[in-house]
DRENDO-1510 file (C-alpha; in Angstrom, 1 decimal, always signed):
<recs>
REC; n; res; u; v; w
REC; 1; MET; +46.5; +31.1; -24.5 .
REC; 2; ASN; +50.3; +31.5; -24.1 .
REC; 3; ALA; +51.5; +28.0; -24.6 .
REC; 4; SER; +51.2; +25.3; -27.2 .
REC; 5; PRO; +47.9; +23.3; -27.0 .
REC; 6; SER; +49.9; +20.1; -27.0 .
REC; 7; HIS; +51.3; +20.6; -23.5 .
REC; 8; ARG; +51.2; +23.3; -20.8 .
REC; 9; PRO; +53.4; +23.5; -17.7 .
REC; 10; HIS; +51.1; +26.3; -16.6 .
REC; 11; PRO; +48.8; +27.9; -15.5 .
REC; 12; ALA; +49.1; +26.0; -12.4 .
REC; 13; GLU; +50.1; +22.9; -14.3 .
REC; 14; TRP; +47.3; +22.2; -16.8 .
REC; 15; THR; +46.9; +18.5; -17.4 .
REC; 16; GLU; +45.9; +19.1; -21.1 .
REC; 17; THR; +44.2; +21.7; -23.3 .
REC; 18; GLN; +42.8; +19.7; -26.2 .
REC; 19; SER; +39.1; +19.8; -27.2 .
REC; 20; LEU; +38.2; +23.2; -25.9 .
REC; 21; LEU; +34.5; +23.5; -25.0 .
REC; 22; PRO; +32.1; +26.5; -24.9 .
REC; 23; SER; +32.4; +28.7; -21.9 .
REC; 24; ALA; +30.0; +28.5; -18.9 .
REC; 25; GLU; +30.1; +30.4; -15.6 .
REC; 26; ARG; +31.1; +28.8; -12.3 .
REC; 27; ASP; +30.4; +28.7; -8.6 .
REC; 28; LEU; +32.9; +30.7; -6.6 .
REC; 29; PRO; +35.1; +28.7; -4.2 .
REC; 30; ALA; +33.3; +27.6; -1.0 .
REC; 31; GLY; +32.5; +30.4; +1.4 .
REC; 32; ARG; +32.9; +33.3; -0.9 .
REC; 33; HIS; +29.4; +34.0; -2.1 .
REC; 34; GLN; +27.9; +36.1; +0.7 .
REC; 35; PHE; +31.3; +37.1; +2.1 .
REC; 36; HIS; +31.9; +39.2; -1.0 .
REC; 37; LYS; +29.3; +41.9; -0.8 .
REC; 38; GLU; +30.4; +43.5; -4.0 .
REC; 39; GLN; +29.7; +40.3; -5.8 .
REC; 40; MET; +26.0; +40.7; -4.9 .
REC; 41; MET; +26.1; +44.2; -6.5 .
REC; 42; ALA; +27.8; +42.9; -9.6 .
REC; 43; ARG; +25.2; +40.2; -10.0 .
REC; 44; ILE; +22.4; +42.7; -9.8 .
REC; 45; HIS; +24.2; +44.7; -12.4 .
REC; 46; GLU; +24.7; +41.7; -14.6 .
REC; 47; ASP; +21.0; +40.7; -14.4 .
REC; 48; LEU; +20.0; +44.2; -15.5 .
REC; 49; ARG; +22.6; +44.5; -18.2 .
REC; 50; THR; +22.5; +41.1; -19.9 .
REC; 51; PRO; +19.1; +39.3; -19.3 .
REC; 52; SER; +19.3; +37.5; -22.6 .
REC; 53; ARG; +22.7; +35.9; -21.7 .
REC; 54; THR; +21.4; +34.7; -18.4 .
REC; 55; SER; +18.1; +33.3; -19.6 .
REC; 56; SER; +19.8; +31.4; -22.5 .
REC; 57; ARG; +21.7; +29.3; -20.0 .
REC; 58; THR; +18.5; +27.9; -18.5 .
REC; 59; SER; +16.3; +27.6; -21.6 .
REC; 60; ALA; +14.8; +24.3; -22.8 .
REC; 61; THR; +17.0; +24.4; -25.9 .
REC; 62; SER; +20.2; +24.9; -23.9 .
REC; 63; PRO; +19.6; +23.3; -20.5 .
REC; 64; VAL; +22.7; +24.5; -18.7 .
REC; 65; ALA; +22.1; +24.3; -15.0 .
REC; 66; PRO; +21.8; +27.8; -13.4 .
REC; 67; VAL; +24.8; +28.8; -11.4 .
REC; 68; LYS; +25.4; +31.1; -8.4 .
REC; 69; ARG; +28.6; +32.7; -9.7 .
REC; 70; SER; +28.6; +36.5; -9.7 .
REC; 71; ASN; +30.1; +38.3; -12.6 .
REC; 72; PRO; +33.5; +39.3; -11.3 .
REC; 73; PHE; +33.4; +42.9; -12.4 .
REC; 74; LEU; +34.3; +43.7; -8.8 .
REC; 75; ARG; +36.6; +41.3; -6.9 .
REC; 76; ARG; +36.9; +43.6; -4.0 .
REC; 77; THR; +35.9; +42.6; -0.5 .
REC; 78; ILE; +33.7; +45.1; +1.4 .
REC; 79; LEU; +34.9; +44.9; +5.0 .
REC; 80; LEU; +33.1; +47.9; +6.5 .
REC; 81; PRO; +29.4; +47.2; +7.2 .
REC; 82; ALA; +28.4; +50.9; +6.7 .
REC; 83; ALA; +30.2; +50.9; +3.3 .
REC; 84; ALA; +28.6; +47.6; +2.4 .
REC; 85; LEU; +25.1; +49.0; +3.1 .
REC; 86; ALA; +25.8; +52.2; +1.3 .
REC; 87; LEU; +27.2; +50.3; -1.7 .
REC; 88; ALA; +24.1; +48.1; -1.8 .
REC; 89; GLY; +22.0; +51.3; -1.7 .
REC; 90; ALA; +24.1; +52.8; -4.5 .
REC; 91; VAL; +23.0; +50.0; -6.8 .
REC; 92; ALA; +19.4; +51.2; -6.6 .
REC; 93; GLY; +20.5; +54.9; -6.3 .
REC; 94; GLY; +22.7; +55.4; -9.2 .
REC; 95; LEU; +25.9; +53.3; -9.1 .
REC; 96; ALA; +27.4; +53.5; -12.6 .
REC; 97; LEU; +28.8; +50.3; -14.1 .
REC; 98; THR; +28.6; +51.1; -17.8 .
REC; 99; ASP; +30.0; +49.2; -20.7 .
REC; 100; GLY; +32.5; +50.8; -23.0 .
REC; 101; GLY; +30.8; +48.8; -25.7 .
REC; 102; THR; +27.9; +46.5; -26.1 .
REC; 103; GLN; +27.4; +43.0; -24.7 .
REC; 104; ASP; +27.9; +41.7; -28.3 .
REC; 105; ASP; +31.5; +42.9; -28.0 .
REC; 106; THR; +32.2; +40.3; -25.3 .
REC; 107; THR; +33.8; +37.1; -26.5 .
REC; 108; ALA; +33.1; +34.0; -24.4 .
REC; 109; LEU; +36.2; +32.3; -22.9 .
REC; 110; ALA; +37.1; +28.9; -24.1 .
REC; 111; THR; +37.2; +26.0; -21.6 .
REC; 112; GLY; +39.3; +22.9; -21.3 .
REC; 113; PRO; +40.0; +20.1; -18.8 .
REC; 114; ALA; +40.1; +21.0; -15.1 .
REC; 115; LEU; +43.3; +22.7; -13.8 .
REC; 116; THR; +45.3; +20.4; -11.5 .
REC; 117; THR; +48.5; +20.8; -9.5 .
REC; 118; ARG; +50.8; +19.1; -7.1 .
REC; 119; ILE; +49.8; +19.9; -3.6 .
REC; 120; GLY; +52.6; +21.5; -1.6 .
REC; 121; THR; +53.6; +20.4; +1.9 .
REC; 122; ALA; +52.0; +22.5; +4.6 .
REC; 123; ASP; +54.0; +23.5; +7.7 .
REC; 124; ALA; +52.1; +25.2; +10.5 .
REC; 125; LYS; +55.3; +25.8; +12.6 .
REC; 126; GLY; +57.0; +27.6; +9.7 .
REC; 127; ALA; +54.1; +30.1; +9.0 .
REC; 128; PRO; +55.0; +32.7; +11.6 .
REC; 129; GLN; +58.7; +32.9; +10.5 .
REC; 130; LEU; +57.8; +33.1; +6.8 .
REC; 131; LEU; +55.2; +35.8; +7.5 .
REC; 132; ASP; +57.7; +37.7; +9.5 .
REC; 133; ARG; +60.1; +37.7; +6.5 .
REC; 134; ILE; +57.3; +38.6; +4.1 .
REC; 135; SER; +56.3; +41.5; +6.4 .
REC; 136; LEU; +59.8; +42.8; +6.4 .
REC; 137; ALA; +59.9; +42.6; +2.6 .
REC; 138; ALA; +56.5; +44.4; +2.4 .
REC; 139; ALA; +57.8; +47.2; +4.6 .
REC; 140; ASP; +60.1; +48.4; +1.8 .
REC; 141; THR; +59.2; +52.0; +1.1 .
REC; 142; SER; +60.9; +52.3; -2.3 .
REC; 143; ALA; +57.6; +52.0; -4.2 .
REC; 144; PRO; +56.2; +55.4; -5.3 .
REC; 145; THR; +53.6; +57.0; -3.1 .
REC; 146; PRO; +50.5; +57.9; -5.1 .
REC; 147; HIS; +49.2; +61.5; -5.0 .
REC; 148; LYS; +45.7; +63.0; -5.3 .
REC; 149; GLY; +44.3; +62.6; -8.8 .
REC; 150; GLN; +46.3; +59.5; -9.6 .
REC; 151; TYR; +45.1; +55.9; -10.1 .
REC; 152; ILE; +46.2; +52.5; -9.0 .
REC; 153; TYR; +46.7; +50.1; -12.0 .
REC; 154; ILE; +46.7; +46.4; -11.5 .
REC; 155; ALA; +47.2; +43.9; -14.3 .
REC; 156; SER; +46.7; +40.2; -13.7 .
REC; 157; LYS; +46.1; +36.8; -15.3 .
REC; 158; VAL; +43.2; +34.7; -13.9 .
REC; 159; ALA; +41.5; +31.4; -14.5 .
REC; 160; ASP; +38.8; +29.3; -12.7 .
REC; 161; THR; +37.7; +25.7; -12.5 .
REC; 162; TYR; +34.0; +24.8; -12.0 .
REC; 163; VAL; +31.5; +22.1; -12.6 .
REC; 164; LYS; +29.6; +22.6; -15.9 .
REC; 165; THR; +26.2; +20.9; -16.3 .
REC; 166; VAL; +24.5; +20.6; -19.6 .
REC; 167; GLY; +21.3; +18.5; -19.5 .
REC; 168; ASP; +22.1; +15.4; -17.4 .
REC; 169; LYS; +25.9; +15.6; -17.9 .
REC; 170; SER; +28.3; +17.3; -15.6 .
REC; 171; GLU; +32.0; +17.7; -15.9 .
REC; 172; ALA; +34.8; +19.7; -14.3 .
REC; 173; VAL; +36.2; +22.3; -16.7 .
REC; 174; SER; +38.5; +25.3; -16.4 .
REC; 175; ASN; +38.2; +28.5; -18.4 .
REC; 176; GLU; +41.0; +29.9; -20.4 .
REC; 177; LEU; +43.7; +31.8; -18.6 .
REC; 178; HIS; +42.9; +35.4; -19.4 .
REC; 179; SER; +43.9; +39.0; -18.7 .
REC; 180; ARG; +42.4; +41.4; -16.3 .
REC; 181; GLN; +43.2; +45.1; -16.0 .
REC; 182; VAL; +41.8; +47.3; -13.2 .
REC; 183; TRP; +42.2; +51.1; -12.6 .
REC; 184; ASN; +41.0; +52.6; -9.3 .
REC; 185; SER; +41.1; +56.1; -8.0 .
REC; 186; LEU; +42.7; +56.6; -4.6 .
REC; 187; ASP; +39.3; +57.1; -2.9 .
REC; 188; GLY; +37.7; +54.1; -4.7 .
REC; 189; ARG; +34.9; +56.1; -6.3 .
REC; 190; ASP; +36.1; +55.9; -9.9 .
REC; 191; GLY; +37.7; +53.2; -11.9 .
REC; 192; TRP; +37.8; +51.1; -15.0 .
REC; 193; LEU; +37.8; +47.3; -15.7 .
REC; 194; ILE; +38.8; +45.4; -18.8 .
REC; 195; GLU; +38.6; +41.6; -18.5 .
REC; 196; ALA; +38.6; +39.1; -21.3 .
REC; 197; GLY; +35.4; +37.1; -21.5 .
REC; 198; GLU; +33.6; +39.5; -19.0 .
REC; 199; THR; +33.8; +42.9; -20.6 .
REC; 200; SER; +34.2; +44.2; -24.2 .
REC; 201; ASP; +37.7; +45.1; -25.3 .
REC; 202; LYS; +36.9; +48.7; -24.2 .
REC; 203; GLY; +35.9; +47.6; -20.7 .
REC; 204; ILE; +33.4; +49.1; -18.2 .
REC; 205; THR; +33.5; +52.1; -15.9 .
REC; 206; LEU; +33.3; +51.6; -12.1 .
REC; 207; LYS; +31.8; +54.5; -10.3 .
REC; 208; SER; +30.2; +54.8; -6.9 .
REC; 209; ASN; +29.2; +57.4; -4.4 .
REC; 210; VAL; +31.0; +55.3; -1.7 .
REC; 211; PRO; +34.6; +54.0; -1.5 .
REC; 212; PHE; +35.5; +50.4; -1.0 .
REC; 213; SER; +37.8; +48.9; +1.6 .
REC; 214; GLY; +40.6; +48.1; -0.8 .
REC; 215; ALA; +41.0; +51.7; -2.0 .
REC; 216; TYR; +44.4; +53.3; -1.3 .
REC; 217; ASN; +42.9; +55.9; +1.0 .
REC; 218; ALA; +40.9; +53.3; +3.0 .
REC; 219; LEU; +44.0; +51.1; +3.4 .
REC; 220; ALA; +46.1; +54.1; +4.5 .
REC; 221; ALA; +43.6; +54.7; +7.3 .
REC; 222; LEU; +43.9; +51.2; +8.7 .
REC; 223; PRO; +45.7; +50.6; +12.0 .
REC; 224; THR; +49.3; +49.5; +11.6 .
REC; 225; ASP; +49.4; +47.7; +14.9 .
REC; 226; PRO; +48.9; +44.0; +13.9 .
REC; 227; ALA; +46.7; +43.1; +16.9 .
REC; 228; ALA; +44.5; +46.2; +16.4 .
REC; 229; LEU; +44.3; +45.6; +12.7 .
REC; 230; LEU; +43.3; +41.9; +13.2 .
REC; 231; ARG; +40.6; +42.9; +15.7 .
REC; 232; LYS; +39.1; +45.3; +13.2 .
REC; 233; ILE; +39.2; +42.7; +10.4 .
REC; 234; TYR; +37.4; +40.2; +12.6 .
REC; 235; GLN; +34.8; +42.7; +13.8 .
REC; 236; GLU; +34.0; +43.9; +10.3 .
REC; 237; SER; +34.1; +40.6; +8.5 .
REC; 238; ASP; +31.9; +39.1; +11.2 .
REC; 239; ALA; +29.3; +41.6; +10.3 .
REC; 240; VAL; +29.1; +40.6; +6.6 .
REC; 241; ARG; +30.3; +37.0; +6.4 .
REC; 242; ASP; +28.1; +34.0; +5.6 .
REC; 243; PRO; +27.4; +32.3; +8.9 .
REC; 244; GLU; +28.5; +29.0; +7.4 .
REC; 245; VAL; +32.0; +30.4; +6.8 .
REC; 246; PRO; +34.3; +30.0; +9.8 .
REC; 247; ARG; +35.3; +33.5; +11.1 .
REC; 248; ASP; +39.0; +32.7; +11.0 .
REC; 249; GLN; +38.7; +31.7; +7.3 .
REC; 250; ALA; +36.6; +34.9; +6.6 .
REC; 251; ALA; +39.4; +37.0; +8.2 .
REC; 252; PHE; +42.1; +35.2; +6.1 .
REC; 253; VAL; +40.1; +35.7; +2.9 .
REC; 254; ALA; +39.5; +39.3; +3.8 .
REC; 255; ILE; +43.2; +40.0; +4.2 .
REC; 256; GLY; +44.0; +38.2; +0.9 .
REC; 257; ASP; +41.5; +40.3; -1.0 .
REC; 258; LEU; +43.0; +43.4; +0.4 .
REC; 259; LEU; +46.3; +42.3; -0.9 .
REC; 260; PHE; +45.3; +41.3; -4.4 .
REC; 261; GLU; +44.0; +44.2; -6.4 .
REC; 262; SER; +45.2; +47.0; -4.2 .
REC; 263; TYR; +48.3; +49.1; -3.4 .
REC; 264; PRO; +48.6; +49.3; +0.3 .
REC; 265; PRO; +51.1; +51.7; +1.9 .
REC; 266; ALA; +54.2; +49.8; +3.0 .
REC; 267; GLU; +53.5; +50.0; +6.8 .
REC; 268; VAL; +49.9; +48.7; +6.2 .
REC; 269; GLY; +51.0; +45.9; +4.0 .
REC; 270; ALA; +53.6; +44.8; +6.6 .
REC; 271; ALA; +50.9; +44.9; +9.3 .
REC; 272; LEU; +48.5; +42.8; +7.2 .
REC; 273; TYR; +51.0; +40.0; +7.1 .
REC; 274; LYS; +51.7; +40.2; +10.7 .
REC; 275; ALA; +48.0; +40.1; +11.4 .
REC; 276; ALA; +47.6; +37.0; +9.3 .
REC; 277; ALA; +50.2; +35.3; +11.4 .
REC; 278; LYS; +47.9; +35.6; +14.3 .
REC; 279; ILE; +45.0; +33.7; +12.6 .
REC; 280; PRO; +44.7; +30.1; +13.8 .
REC; 281; GLY; +45.2; +27.5; +11.1 .
REC; 282; VAL; +47.5; +29.5; +8.9 .
REC; 283; VAL; +50.3; +27.4; +7.4 .
REC; 284; ALA; +53.4; +27.8; +5.2 .
REC; 285; VAL; +53.5; +25.8; +1.9 .
REC; 286; ASP; +56.9; +24.8; +0.4 .
REC; 287; ASP; +55.8; +25.1; -3.2 .
REC; 288; ALA; +52.9; +26.7; -5.1 .
REC; 289; VAL; +52.5; +27.9; -8.7 .
REC; 290; ASP; +50.7; +31.1; -9.8 .
REC; 291; ALA; +48.6; +31.5; -12.9 .
REC; 292; THR; +51.6; +32.2; -15.1 .
REC; 293; GLY; +53.6; +29.3; -13.9 .
REC; 294; ARG; +55.9; +31.1; -11.5 .
REC; 295; HIS; +56.8; +28.8; -8.5 .
REC; 296; GLY; +57.0; +30.3; -5.0 .
REC; 297; VAL; +56.3; +29.7; -1.4 .
REC; 298; ALA; +52.9; +30.2; +0.0 .
REC; 299; ILE; +50.9; +31.2; +3.1 .
REC; 300; ALA; +47.7; +29.3; +3.2 .
REC; 301; ARG; +44.7; +28.2; +5.1 .
REC; 302; GLU; +42.3; +25.3; +4.6 .
REC; 303; SER; +38.5; +25.4; +4.9 .
REC; 304; ASP; +35.8; +23.1; +3.7 .
REC; 305; GLY; +38.3; +20.9; +1.8 .
REC; 306; GLU; +39.9; +23.8; -0.1 .
REC; 307; ARG; +43.2; +25.5; +0.6 .
REC; 308; THR; +43.5; +29.2; -0.2 .
REC; 309; GLU; +47.2; +30.0; -0.9 .
REC; 310; TRP; +48.9; +33.4; -1.2 .
REC; 311; ILE; +52.0; +32.9; -3.4 .
REC; 312; PHE; +55.3; +34.8; -2.9 .
REC; 313; ASP; +58.6; +34.8; -4.9 .
REC; 314; LYS; +61.0; +32.5; -3.1 .
REC; 315; LYS; +63.8; +35.0; -3.1 .
REC; 316; THR; +62.3; +38.5; -3.0 .
REC; 317; LEU; +59.1; +37.4; -1.1 .
REC; 318; ARG; +57.1; +39.7; -3.5 .
REC; 319; PHE; +53.4; +38.8; -3.7 .
REC; 320; LEU; +52.8; +36.9; -7.0 .
REC; 321; GLY; +49.2; +35.8; -6.8 .
REC; 322; GLU; +46.7; +33.5; -5.3 .
REC; 323; ARG; +45.2; +30.1; -5.9 .
REC; 324; VAL; +42.6; +27.9; -4.3 .
REC; 325; VAL; +43.3; +24.1; -4.4 .
REC; 326; VAL; +41.1; +21.2; -3.4 .
REC; 327; VAL; +42.9; +19.2; -0.7 .
REC; 328; LYS; +40.1; +17.0; +0.5 .
REC; 329; ALA; +37.6; +15.5; -1.9 .
REC; 330; LYS; +33.9; +15.2; -1.0 .
REC; 331; ALA; +31.9; +12.1; -1.9 .
REC; 332; GLY; +30.4; +12.5; -5.4 .
REC; 333; ASP; +32.2; +15.8; -6.0 .
REC; 334; LEU; +33.7; +16.1; -9.5 .
REC; 335; LEU; +36.4; +18.5; -8.2 .
REC; 336; LYS; +39.1; +16.0; -7.1 .
REC; 337; VAL; +42.1; +16.5; -4.9 .
REC; 338; GLY; +44.6; +18.6; -6.6 .
REC; 339; THR; +42.0; +20.6; -8.6 .
REC; 340; VAL; +42.8; +24.3; -8.8 .
REC; 341; THR; +39.4; +26.1; -8.5 .
REC; 342; HIS; +40.9; +29.5; -8.8 .
REC; 343; THR; +44.3; +30.8; -9.9 .
REC; 344; SER; +45.7; +34.3; -10.4 .
REC; 345; ALA; +48.9; +36.1; -11.0 .
REC; 346; ILE; +49.7; +39.8; -10.6 .
REC; 347; THR; +51.7; +40.8; -13.7 .
REC; 348; GLU; +52.0; +44.6; -13.1 .
REC; 349; ARG; +51.1; +47.0; -10.3 .
REC; 350; ALA; +51.7; +50.7; -10.8 .
REC; 351; VAL; +50.6; +54.3; -10.1 .
REC; 352; VAL; +49.3; +56.2; -13.1 .
REC; 353; ASP; +48.2; +59.7; -13.7 .
REC; 354; ALA; +44.8; +59.0; -15.2 .
REC; 355; ASN; +42.0; +56.5; -15.5 .
REC; 356; LYS; +42.7; +54.0; -18.3 .
REC; 357; GLN; +46.3; +55.2; -18.7 .
REC; 358; LEU; +48.9; +52.4; -19.0 .
REC; 359; PRO; +52.2; +52.6; -17.1 .
REC; 360; GLY; +54.7; +54.5; -19.2 .
REC; 361; GLN; +52.1; +56.4; -21.2 .
REC; 362; VAL; +52.2; +60.1; -21.2 .
REC; 363; SER; +49.0; +61.7; -19.9 .
</recs>
């Protein structure tokens, strides 16, 4: 961790970090399980790759309750039904998700008390104006345009909160804030992932015969008219979402996932924010904190007692990260109001010349 164990103003305002416990996996925030088709694929891969780790969590000697969480090797939302079907088929037909090392190289993340935060004030009337300003900022074309053969590099910090059950005892815990690095080819068919606690230090390769919707080329092909773009997002997310997830929330989450680990062309990024402004229930939030402690304003939407927040720098309106906060507690739920179930922060976004190349390195 980056801060002293005696006190932490971040990520997302930890309450304390003493008495770190062994790591366990978590349920994804409500509504994300089936909506994220790539999570299904990653779970299949994890079951094939590390059966011993999975079985040990449910053994008689270590009775940790089984969880539904997919291993987050791929955080990307598959919006296009045809691509989702092709990708599911690729799992059986030769999708390569190969370790750069062995599973023994993976070090489990430490856990501590649940992440909590102050809940910012929501303003429905202010959302359209804020999104219009964010859209204008996103339309800046000064960022370099990637060219064939290059890769999109995204570095981030992430942490999650979940209910861990051992035997008959359950408690809310958060895993350690950790680093994540992703490389993706422009067509989305080749890439690499290094994530602390999930891969070895060398990482894993991400290869597929089909692209994903967050790939640069796929984003570049999206309509830039906000109304047409939103219609497409609704149409495609309706085809893959969990029926229990409201369609407006599914569309909001879909846009958020397209914004997180991607590098959209300026005109597409601007259109995505204008499309989000048309989704019912979207609000502006006066203050939100990303995983590295940076304060900003947020665009958010609440569903099933949790509020998904996209966080932006207050001055530049640059996208900082995302968090999911419990805003309405459920009876008997250990995740109380103010609990941060997921937090992330983009620390670097760049175009590089080769897979696994870091920004500034000579290829």
